[in-house]
py3Dmol code that shows the C-alpha trace and the ligand (Angstrom):
import py3Dmol

protein = """\
ATOM      1  CA  MET A   1     -23.482  16.082 -31.638  1.00  0.00           C
ATOM      2  CA  ILE A   2     -25.986  18.880 -32.465  1.00  0.00           C
ATOM      3  CA  THR A   3     -25.065  21.365 -35.369  1.00  0.00           C
ATOM      4  CA  VAL A   4     -25.749  25.068 -34.612  1.00  0.00           C
ATOM      5  CA  SER A   5     -25.499  27.516 -37.314  1.00  0.00           C
ATOM      6  CA  ALA A   6     -23.060  30.013 -36.138  1.00  0.00           C
ATOM      7  CA  ARG A   7     -20.366  32.383 -36.891  1.00  0.00           C
ATOM      8  CA  PRO A   8     -17.542  32.121 -38.016  1.00  0.00           C
ATOM      9  CA  TYR A   9     -18.739  28.613 -38.799  1.00  0.00           C
ATOM     10  CA  ALA A  10     -21.128  25.855 -37.456  1.00  0.00           C
ATOM     11  CA  PHE A  11     -20.721  25.044 -33.838  1.00  0.00           C
ATOM     12  CA  SER A  12     -20.822  21.235 -32.990  1.00  0.00           C
ATOM     13  CA  LEU A  13     -22.691  21.189 -29.632  1.00  0.00           C
ATOM     14  CA  ASP A  14     -22.022  18.063 -27.468  1.00  0.00           C
ATOM     15  CA  PRO A  15     -25.110  17.755 -25.170  1.00  0.00           C
ATOM     16  CA  ALA A  16     -23.093  15.451 -22.874  1.00  0.00           C
ATOM     17  CA  HIS A  17     -20.436  18.130 -22.258  1.00  0.00           C
ATOM     18  CA  VAL A  18     -22.179  21.480 -22.430  1.00  0.00           C
ATOM     19  CA  ALA A  19     -23.283  23.998 -19.773  1.00  0.00           C
ATOM     20  CA  LEU A  20     -25.122  27.362 -20.134  1.00  0.00           C
ATOM     21  CA  VAL A  21     -23.557  30.203 -18.366  1.00  0.00           C
ATOM     22  CA  VAL A  22     -25.666  33.333 -17.345  1.00  0.00           C
ATOM     23  CA  ILE A  23     -23.312  36.044 -16.496  1.00  0.00           C
ATOM     24  CA  ASP A  24     -24.308  38.721 -13.782  1.00  0.00           C
ATOM     25  CA  MET A  25     -28.085  39.161 -14.450  1.00  0.00           C
ATOM     26  CA  GLN A  26     -28.255  40.712 -11.022  1.00  0.00           C
ATOM     27  CA  ARG A  27     -30.285  43.771 -10.111  1.00  0.00           C
ATOM     28  CA  ASP A  28     -27.043  45.676  -9.655  1.00  0.00           C
ATOM     29  CA  PHE A  29     -26.634  45.870 -13.281  1.00  0.00           C
ATOM     30  CA  ILE A  30     -30.331  45.707 -14.498  1.00  0.00           C
ATOM     31  CA  GLU A  31     -32.180  47.993 -12.199  1.00  0.00           C
ATOM     32  CA  PRO A  32     -31.904  51.689 -11.399  1.00  0.00           C
ATOM     33  CA  GLY A  33     -29.911  52.291  -8.117  1.00  0.00           C
ATOM     34  CA  GLY A  34     -27.310  49.597  -8.620  1.00  0.00           C
ATOM     35  CA  PHE A  35     -23.610  49.518  -9.658  1.00  0.00           C
ATOM     36  CA  GLY A  36     -24.536  49.952 -13.336  1.00  0.00           C
ATOM     37  CA  ALA A  37     -26.355  53.041 -12.620  1.00  0.00           C
ATOM     38  CA  VAL A  38     -23.923  54.648 -10.238  1.00  0.00           C
ATOM     39  CA  LEU A  39     -21.260  54.199 -13.027  1.00  0.00           C
ATOM     40  CA  GLY A  40     -23.313  56.635 -15.057  1.00  0.00           C
ATOM     41  CA  ASN A  41     -25.163  54.020 -17.189  1.00  0.00           C
ATOM     42  CA  ASP A  42     -28.660  53.864 -18.490  1.00  0.00           C
ATOM     43  CA  VAL A  43     -29.768  50.519 -17.392  1.00  0.00           C
ATOM     44  CA  SER A  44     -32.818  50.212 -19.433  1.00  0.00           C
ATOM     45  CA  ARG A  45     -31.085  48.678 -22.259  1.00  0.00           C
ATOM     46  CA  LEU A  46     -30.184  45.585 -20.256  1.00  0.00           C
ATOM     47  CA  THR A  47     -33.764  44.864 -19.094  1.00  0.00           C
ATOM     48  CA  ALA A  48     -34.836  44.242 -22.618  1.00  0.00           C
ATOM     49  CA  ILE A  49     -32.874  40.975 -22.993  1.00  0.00           C
ATOM     50  CA  ILE A  50     -34.517  39.345 -19.860  1.00  0.00           C
ATOM     51  CA  PRO A  51     -37.116  37.345 -22.118  1.00  0.00           C
ATOM     52  CA  SER A  52     -34.389  36.148 -24.461  1.00  0.00           C
ATOM     53  CA  VAL A  53     -32.235  34.926 -21.463  1.00  0.00           C
ATOM     54  CA  ALA A  54     -35.500  33.289 -20.023  1.00  0.00           C
ATOM     55  CA  ALA A  55     -36.013  31.506 -23.306  1.00  0.00           C
ATOM     56  CA  LEU A  56     -32.331  30.354 -23.425  1.00  0.00           C
ATOM     57  CA  LEU A  57     -32.767  29.038 -19.654  1.00  0.00           C
ATOM     58  CA  SER A  58     -36.012  27.185 -20.689  1.00  0.00           C
ATOM     59  CA  LEU A  59     -34.362  25.617 -23.505  1.00  0.00           C
ATOM     60  CA  PHE A  60     -31.375  24.169 -21.340  1.00  0.00           C
ATOM     61  CA  ARG A  61     -33.734  23.311 -18.494  1.00  0.00           C
ATOM     62  CA  GLY A  62     -36.074  21.558 -20.953  1.00  0.00           C
ATOM     63  CA  GLN A  63     -33.175  19.437 -22.163  1.00  0.00           C
ATOM     64  CA  LYS A  64     -32.073  18.761 -18.664  1.00  0.00           C
ATOM     65  CA  LEU A  65     -28.606  20.467 -19.456  1.00  0.00           C
ATOM     66  CA  PRO A  66     -26.514  21.993 -16.840  1.00  0.00           C
ATOM     67  CA  VAL A  67     -26.890  25.763 -16.035  1.00  0.00           C
ATOM     68  CA  LEU A  68     -24.635  28.018 -14.197  1.00  0.00           C
ATOM     69  CA  HIS A  69     -25.331  31.500 -12.973  1.00  0.00           C
ATOM     70  CA  THR A  70     -22.634  34.012 -11.947  1.00  0.00           C
ATOM     71  CA  ARG A  71     -22.936  37.276  -9.854  1.00  0.00           C
ATOM     72  CA  GLU A  72     -20.303  40.064  -9.607  1.00  0.00           C
ATOM     73  CA  ALA A  73     -20.095  40.077  -5.751  1.00  0.00           C
ATOM     74  CA  HIS A  74     -17.717  41.023  -3.018  1.00  0.00           C
ATOM     75  CA  ARG A  75     -17.468  39.973   0.561  1.00  0.00           C
ATOM     76  CA  PRO A  76     -19.002  42.376   3.154  1.00  0.00           C
ATOM     77  CA  ASP A  77     -15.527  43.266   4.456  1.00  0.00           C
ATOM     78  CA  LEU A  78     -14.324  44.081   0.973  1.00  0.00           C
ATOM     79  CA  SER A  79     -11.295  41.953   1.461  1.00  0.00           C
ATOM     80  CA  ASP A  80     -11.689  40.655  -2.082  1.00  0.00           C
ATOM     81  CA  CYS A  81     -12.143  44.081  -3.628  1.00  0.00           C
ATOM     82  CA  PRO A  82      -8.774  45.537  -4.570  1.00  0.00           C
ATOM     83  CA  PRO A  83      -8.600  49.446  -3.919  1.00  0.00           C
ATOM     84  CA  ALA A  84      -7.639  49.803  -7.552  1.00  0.00           C
ATOM     85  CA  LYS A  85     -11.295  48.534  -8.249  1.00  0.00           C
ATOM     86  CA  ARG A  86     -13.084  50.322  -5.460  1.00  0.00           C
ATOM     87  CA  LEU A  87     -11.437  53.774  -5.930  1.00  0.00           C
ATOM     88  CA  ARG A  88     -11.694  53.670  -9.872  1.00  0.00           C
ATOM     89  CA  GLY A  89     -13.287  56.762 -11.338  1.00  0.00           C
ATOM     90  CA  THR A  90     -15.616  59.196  -9.693  1.00  0.00           C
ATOM     91  CA  PRO A  91     -18.948  57.282  -9.255  1.00  0.00           C
ATOM     92  CA  GLY A  92     -21.642  58.784  -6.990  1.00  0.00           C
ATOM     93  CA  LEU A  93     -21.361  55.654  -4.717  1.00  0.00           C
ATOM     94  CA  ARG A  94     -18.542  53.044  -4.594  1.00  0.00           C
ATOM     95  CA  ILE A  95     -18.549  49.330  -4.141  1.00  0.00           C
ATOM     96  CA  GLY A  96     -19.652  48.558  -0.468  1.00  0.00           C
ATOM     97  CA  ASP A  97     -21.343  51.861  -0.025  1.00  0.00           C
ATOM     98  CA  GLU A  98     -25.173  51.864   0.903  1.00  0.00           C
ATOM     99  CA  GLY A  99     -27.341  52.322  -2.181  1.00  0.00           C
ATOM    100  CA  ALA A 100     -31.007  52.027  -3.201  1.00  0.00           C
ATOM    101  CA  MET A 101     -30.860  48.220  -3.109  1.00  0.00           C
ATOM    102  CA  GLY A 102     -28.477  47.836  -0.233  1.00  0.00           C
ATOM    103  CA  ARG A 103     -24.668  47.846  -0.229  1.00  0.00           C
ATOM    104  CA  ILE A 104     -23.346  48.239  -3.828  1.00  0.00           C
ATOM    105  CA  LEU A 105     -22.110  44.874  -5.269  1.00  0.00           C
ATOM    106  CA  ILE A 106     -21.954  43.099  -1.917  1.00  0.00           C
ATOM    107  CA  ALA A 107     -22.838  39.398  -1.638  1.00  0.00           C
ATOM    108  CA  GLY A 108     -26.177  38.864   0.029  1.00  0.00           C
ATOM    109  CA  GLU A 109     -27.623  42.391  -0.555  1.00  0.00           C
ATOM    110  CA  PRO A 110     -30.911  42.888  -2.360  1.00  0.00           C
ATOM    111  CA  GLY A 111     -29.157  44.411  -5.319  1.00  0.00           C
ATOM    112  CA  ASN A 112     -26.766  41.385  -5.738  1.00  0.00           C
ATOM    113  CA  GLN A 113     -29.795  39.096  -6.414  1.00  0.00           C
ATOM    114  CA  ILE A 114     -30.373  37.679  -9.853  1.00  0.00           C
ATOM    115  CA  VAL A 115     -33.475  39.360 -11.327  1.00  0.00           C
ATOM    116  CA  PRO A 116     -36.593  37.176 -10.331  1.00  0.00           C
ATOM    117  CA  GLU A 117     -37.517  36.404 -14.024  1.00  0.00           C
ATOM    118  CA  LEU A 118     -34.125  34.401 -14.221  1.00  0.00           C
ATOM    119  CA  ALA A 119     -33.792  33.117 -10.751  1.00  0.00           C
ATOM    120  CA  PRO A 120     -31.629  30.019 -10.377  1.00  0.00           C
ATOM    121  CA  LEU A 121     -33.565  26.799  -9.692  1.00  0.00           C
ATOM    122  CA  PRO A 122     -32.473  24.267  -7.137  1.00  0.00           C
ATOM    123  CA  GLY A 123     -29.573  22.421  -8.379  1.00  0.00           C
ATOM    124  CA  GLU A 124     -28.294  25.035 -10.652  1.00  0.00           C
ATOM    125  CA  MET A 125     -24.672  26.337 -10.036  1.00  0.00           C
ATOM    126  CA  VAL A 126     -24.289  29.886  -8.618  1.00  0.00           C
ATOM    127  CA  ILE A 127     -20.848  31.337  -8.576  1.00  0.00           C
ATOM    128  CA  ASP A 128     -20.014  34.586  -6.931  1.00  0.00           C
ATOM    129  CA  LYS A 129     -17.086  36.123  -8.495  1.00  0.00           C
ATOM    130  CA  PRO A 130     -14.987  39.197  -7.346  1.00  0.00           C
ATOM    131  CA  GLY A 131     -13.647  40.000 -10.824  1.00  0.00           C
ATOM    132  CA  LYS A 132     -14.960  40.594 -14.303  1.00  0.00           C
ATOM    133  CA  GLY A 133     -13.842  37.071 -15.406  1.00  0.00           C
ATOM    134  CA  MET A 134     -15.544  34.008 -13.848  1.00  0.00           C
ATOM    135  CA  PHE A 135     -12.396  32.035 -13.202  1.00  0.00           C
ATOM    136  CA  TRP A 136     -10.458  34.673 -11.283  1.00  0.00           C
ATOM    137  CA  ALA A 137     -10.412  33.737  -7.585  1.00  0.00           C
ATOM    138  CA  THR A 138     -13.251  31.099  -7.982  1.00  0.00           C
ATOM    139  CA  ASP A 139     -12.993  27.321  -8.130  1.00  0.00           C
ATOM    140  CA  LEU A 140     -15.108  27.257 -11.167  1.00  0.00           C
ATOM    141  CA  HIS A 141     -12.520  25.468 -13.530  1.00  0.00           C
ATOM    142  CA  GLU A 142     -12.248  22.562 -11.031  1.00  0.00           C
ATOM    143  CA  THR A 143     -16.070  22.380 -10.662  1.00  0.00           C
ATOM    144  CA  LEU A 144     -16.664  22.371 -14.435  1.00  0.00           C
ATOM    145  CA  SER A 145     -13.783  19.852 -15.072  1.00  0.00           C
ATOM    146  CA  ALA A 146     -15.188  17.511 -12.406  1.00  0.00           C
ATOM    147  CA  LYS A 147     -18.501  17.469 -14.260  1.00  0.00           C
ATOM    148  CA  GLY A 148     -16.830  16.894 -17.650  1.00  0.00           C
ATOM    149  CA  ILE A 149     -17.957  20.075 -19.209  1.00  0.00           C
ATOM    150  CA  THR A 150     -15.817  21.293 -22.072  1.00  0.00           C
ATOM    151  CA  GLN A 151     -18.350  23.611 -23.966  1.00  0.00           C
ATOM    152  CA  LEU A 152     -19.990  26.745 -22.593  1.00  0.00           C
ATOM    153  CA  VAL A 153     -22.949  28.641 -24.103  1.00  0.00           C
ATOM    154  CA  PHE A 154     -22.834  32.245 -22.708  1.00  0.00           C
ATOM    155  CA  ALA A 155     -25.499  34.817 -22.023  1.00  0.00           C
ATOM    156  CA  GLY A 156     -25.670  37.913 -19.723  1.00  0.00           C
ATOM    157  CA  VAL A 157     -24.258  41.255 -19.192  1.00  0.00           C
ATOM    158  CA  THR A 158     -22.314  43.219 -20.004  1.00  0.00           C
ATOM    159  CA  THR A 159     -21.103  41.854 -23.366  1.00  0.00           C
ATOM    160  CA  GLU A 160     -17.738  43.554 -23.581  1.00  0.00           C
ATOM    161  CA  VAL A 161     -16.959  43.503 -19.857  1.00  0.00           C
ATOM    162  CA  CYS A 162     -18.008  40.397 -17.668  1.00  0.00           C
ATOM    163  CA  VAL A 163     -19.187  38.352 -20.604  1.00  0.00           C
ATOM    164  CA  GLN A 164     -16.179  38.818 -22.911  1.00  0.00           C
ATOM    165  CA  THR A 165     -13.761  38.554 -20.211  1.00  0.00           C
ATOM    166  CA  SER A 166     -15.208  35.352 -18.936  1.00  0.00           C
ATOM    167  CA  MET A 167     -15.178  33.906 -22.450  1.00  0.00           C
ATOM    168  CA  ARG A 168     -11.563  34.763 -22.968  1.00  0.00           C
ATOM    169  CA  GLU A 169     -10.749  33.152 -19.803  1.00  0.00           C
ATOM    170  CA  ALA A 170     -12.693  30.095 -20.672  1.00  0.00           C
ATOM    171  CA  ASN A 171     -11.133  29.968 -24.139  1.00  0.00           C
ATOM    172  CA  ASP A 172      -7.647  29.982 -22.520  1.00  0.00           C
ATOM    173  CA  ARG A 173      -8.624  27.158 -20.303  1.00  0.00           C
ATOM    174  CA  GLY A 174      -9.652  24.965 -23.246  1.00  0.00           C
ATOM    175  CA  TYR A 175     -13.477  25.422 -23.414  1.00  0.00           C
ATOM    176  CA  GLU A 176     -15.268  25.952 -26.597  1.00  0.00           C
ATOM    177  CA  CYS A 177     -17.415  28.960 -26.241  1.00  0.00           C
ATOM    178  CA  LEU A 178     -20.691  30.059 -27.999  1.00  0.00           C
ATOM    179  CA  LEU A 179     -22.235  33.379 -27.294  1.00  0.00           C
ATOM    180  CA  ILE A 180     -26.064  33.886 -27.923  1.00  0.00           C
ATOM    181  CA  GLU A 181     -26.408  37.218 -29.421  1.00  0.00           C
ATOM    182  CA  GLU A 182     -29.906  38.267 -28.309  1.00  0.00           C
ATOM    183  CA  ALA A 183     -29.156  37.057 -24.718  1.00  0.00           C
ATOM    184  CA  THR A 184     -26.327  39.485 -24.085  1.00  0.00           C
ATOM    185  CA  GLU A 185     -26.314  43.263 -23.945  1.00  0.00           C
ATOM    186  CA  SER A 186     -24.146  46.268 -23.142  1.00  0.00           C
ATOM    187  CA  TYR A 187     -24.856  49.823 -21.944  1.00  0.00           C
ATOM    188  CA  PHE A 188     -23.168  50.672 -25.297  1.00  0.00           C
ATOM    189  CA  PRO A 189     -24.607  49.100 -28.455  1.00  0.00           C
ATOM    190  CA  GLU A 190     -21.621  49.719 -30.338  1.00  0.00           C
ATOM    191  CA  PHE A 191     -19.373  47.884 -27.878  1.00  0.00           C
ATOM    192  CA  LYS A 192     -21.781  44.981 -28.070  1.00  0.00           C
ATOM    193  CA  ALA A 193     -21.461  44.654 -31.812  1.00  0.00           C
ATOM    194  CA  SER A 194     -17.629  45.190 -31.662  1.00  0.00           C
ATOM    195  CA  ALA A 195     -17.144  42.567 -28.865  1.00  0.00           C
ATOM    196  CA  ILE A 196     -19.124  39.886 -30.963  1.00  0.00           C
ATOM    197  CA  GLU A 197     -16.929  40.735 -34.012  1.00  0.00           C
ATOM    198  CA  MET A 198     -13.875  40.445 -31.946  1.00  0.00           C
ATOM    199  CA  ILE A 199     -15.013  37.127 -30.741  1.00  0.00           C
ATOM    200  CA  VAL A 200     -15.688  35.514 -33.987  1.00  0.00           C
ATOM    201  CA  ALA A 201     -12.849  37.164 -35.989  1.00  0.00           C
ATOM    202  CA  GLN A 202      -9.787  35.330 -37.086  1.00  0.00           C
ATOM    203  CA  GLY A 203     -11.620  32.092 -37.346  1.00  0.00           C
ATOM    204  CA  GLY A 204     -13.172  32.308 -33.967  1.00  0.00           C
ATOM    205  CA  ILE A 205     -10.212  33.511 -32.006  1.00  0.00           C
ATOM    206  CA  VAL A 206     -12.258  33.461 -28.867  1.00  0.00           C
ATOM    207  CA  GLY A 207     -15.190  31.460 -29.904  1.00  0.00           C
ATOM    208  CA  TRP A 208     -18.650  31.374 -31.900  1.00  0.00           C
ATOM    209  CA  ALA A 209     -21.752  33.621 -31.834  1.00  0.00           C
ATOM    210  CA  ALA A 210     -25.199  32.398 -32.875  1.00  0.00           C
ATOM    211  CA  ARG A 211     -28.738  33.653 -32.824  1.00  0.00           C
ATOM    212  CA  LEU A 212     -31.320  32.333 -30.266  1.00  0.00           C
ATOM    213  CA  GLN A 213     -33.361  31.050 -32.948  1.00  0.00           C
ATOM    214  CA  ASP A 214     -30.416  28.988 -34.555  1.00  0.00           C
ATOM    215  CA  LEU A 215     -29.915  27.386 -31.135  1.00  0.00           C
ATOM    216  CA  GLU A 216     -33.682  26.496 -30.741  1.00  0.00           C
ATOM    217  CA  THR A 217     -33.753  25.130 -34.352  1.00  0.00           C
ATOM    218  CA  ALA A 218     -30.771  22.931 -33.532  1.00  0.00           C
ATOM    219  CA  PHE A 219     -32.411  21.543 -30.555  1.00  0.00           C
ATOM    220  CA  ALA A 220     -35.848  21.029 -32.194  1.00  0.00           C
TER     221      ALA A 220
END
"""
ligand_1 = """\
10
TIU
N -19.688 48.251 -16.004
C -19.954 47.016 -16.724
O -20.168 47.313 -18.045
N -19.875 45.807 -16.329
C -19.525 45.380 -15.096
O -19.135 46.185 -14.245
N -19.726 44.196 -14.764
C -20.232 43.158 -15.708
O -20.244 43.368 -16.864
N -20.990 42.215 -15.079
"""
view = py3Dmol.view(width=600, height=400)
view.addModel(protein, "pdb")
view.setStyle({"model": 0}, {"cartoon": {"style": "trace"}})
view.addModel(ligand_1, "xyz")
view.setStyle({"model": 1}, {"stick": {}})
view.zoomTo()
view.show()
């Protein structure tokens, strides 16, 4: 076991049963012209965490620990996109519409690719998920269970939407979850801060949070 300084208390990381999960670091959320932008967000905040996520990926790859990437992605025929999701709000473009990086949030389109700096390596898991949470309508729990993975270290975007939803889903399925603070971001800084506090409150009701440096120190 490796002890990681964390909140609300130290995280006992088990290298034999841990995986890194990088949530939705796809161009749709990180670059102008994608889903994040058409929802009215300034996407530049999210670009800033790419070096921290890259450092976290290097740490796991260097230790030969498993890595999982997710993408929020819908089928081209939109059969996995509920109208309640597609018709929500008044965005300039909706899911499935043609945007600056191809069809918005559709699997296989340029905007749906993970940013090149964080591209998955051969052998790393890549899960397309139609929901905000990574277990909804995916076979991920079976995949992780088959590999004996019981702990998940989280990074990615956005903190209070897909990251927190995925952490909550994972927590209910019995995984121990650790969020790396510099490797996650929100379009709204106050939401990021609040989401982290919600996760670690009440003795870690959803999980733990740690600084990247604390994880690097623990592995050194
Ligand atoms: N809009 C927003 O903050 N997030 C999403 O729509 N998806 C993810 O968080 N990936």
